[in-house]
Residue, then its C-alpha position, 0 to 999 in steps of 0.5 A: x886134605x879137603x876135609x882138614x882145611x875146611x875142618x880148620x877155617x869153618x870156625x872162623x868163617x861161622x864167626x866172622x860171618x856172625x860179626x855185628x857189621x860194626x866189628x866186621x869193619x873193623x876187621x875190614x880196616x885191618x885187612x886194608x892195613x895188612x894187604x896194601x902196607x905188609x904182604x903188599x897182596x899183588x900190589x904191584x899188578x894193582x899199580x900196574x893196571x892203573x897206570x895203564x888205563x889211566x896214563x893221565x892220572x898223577x902219582x897221588x891219584x893212581x896211589x889214592x885210587x888204589x888205598x881206596x880200591x884195597x879199603x873196598x877190597x877188605x869190606x868185600x871179603x868181610x861183606x862175602x863172608x857176612x852173607x852166609x848169616x844176613x837175614x833177609x831183613x838185613x839184605x833189604x836194608x842194605x841192598x835196593x833194587x830200583x827197576x825190577x819191574x824190568x823183570x815182570x816186563x819182559x815175563x809177560x813176553x815171555x822171554x829168559x834173560x841173561x843178567x850181565x855184570x862185572x866185578x865191581x862194587x858187591x855182586x855177590x849180595x845180588x842173590x836176593x833178586x831171586x825173591x823180586x822177579x817172576x823167573x827162577x835165579x841162576x848164578x854161574x860160577x867156577x866150581x871150587x875144587x874143595x867139595x865142603x868149600x864148594x858146597x858151603x858156597x852153593x849153600x849161602x848163595x842159594x839161600x833165597x832160592x837161587x841156583x849155582x850152575x858151573x859156568x861148562x854146565x850153563x849151555x845145557x842147563x839153559x837149553x833143558x830150562x827152555x825145553x821145558x818151558x822155564x822162564x830164567x835169569x842167568x847170571x854172568x860176569x863177564x869182564x875178566x879176560x878169556x883164555x887166549x886160545x878161546x879168544x874171538x873176539x878183541x876190542x879196547x877196554x879201558x883203551x887197551x886192546x884185549x881179547x873179551x868174552x862173547x860168552x854171554x852175547x852167544x847164549x843170548x843169541x841162541x836161546x833168544x835170551x834179553x840181555x840186561x846189565x847189572x849196575x851196583x853203585x855203592x850208596x856207602x859203606x855196607x849199602x848198594x843200589x842196584x839200576x837195571x839197564x836193558x843192552x837188548x831185547x831182541x838179539x836177532x836184531x844186532x850184528x856179532x858183538x854189538x852187544x858185546x861192545x854195549x856191555x863192554x862200554x856200560x863196564x867202562x862207564x862204571x869203572x869211570x864213575x868210581x875206579x876204586x870198586x873195581x877189582x884190580x887185582x885181576x890180570x884184566x890186560x894181561x893179553x894186550x901184547x898179543x892184540x892181533x893187528x888189523 
């Protein structure tokens, strides 16, 4: 079954990845109309989330953010597919890193890095960063059940030398790299909801108390990694700019959860800056009613 689904879908992925961008964005416009007006993809969840975290906004404002989000969502889908066929020159033109010298400075101090970010704007094209740093670039991801598509994703995201690591393999990989003195950067997108049975830390996120992931902080403290935030700004359709923000260089100087708090604060500011670029389809606040009373 996995092979059959791959054989059926791969030709469409191949063709779409080779569309010129003007045509890809026409397809994105069509996806916006279909997902918002016809199939109403997770529309209740999107409006619920927006109304929950922006109670001060009017119905008209919420609707406009939702529509802008679905338009961006279509763009992201097509841009992700375009990744398969984009050249390095195309990436360079459309995805700009403002201050990657931060990696050179940390490398001089023999520091590996936990590079944290959120499901915001376009984080997929960050794979080009491996060409901009002295570190080996690793990206954590959830392994796909379909081994054929999993291999395809690994090949696409590794086109500039990046290496994907399954989330549950991260700690062992970091330990191995340290033992072999491999200077590395580990990309950890950590803004989603952890499994409730594994929740160790609760705090307000966009005004709502929820469990938050502390994996990046735990990893950074255990292995003496610097923590840097990956802040993406959408300049215009198909063009992005990334600024890196140092959260912590020496993690031993920070109290428990302080690094996580600084990370969440930056994500909140990012979302408030332009709410439509956040992934509102996720059930980020699903555990809010289970928050411990203290």
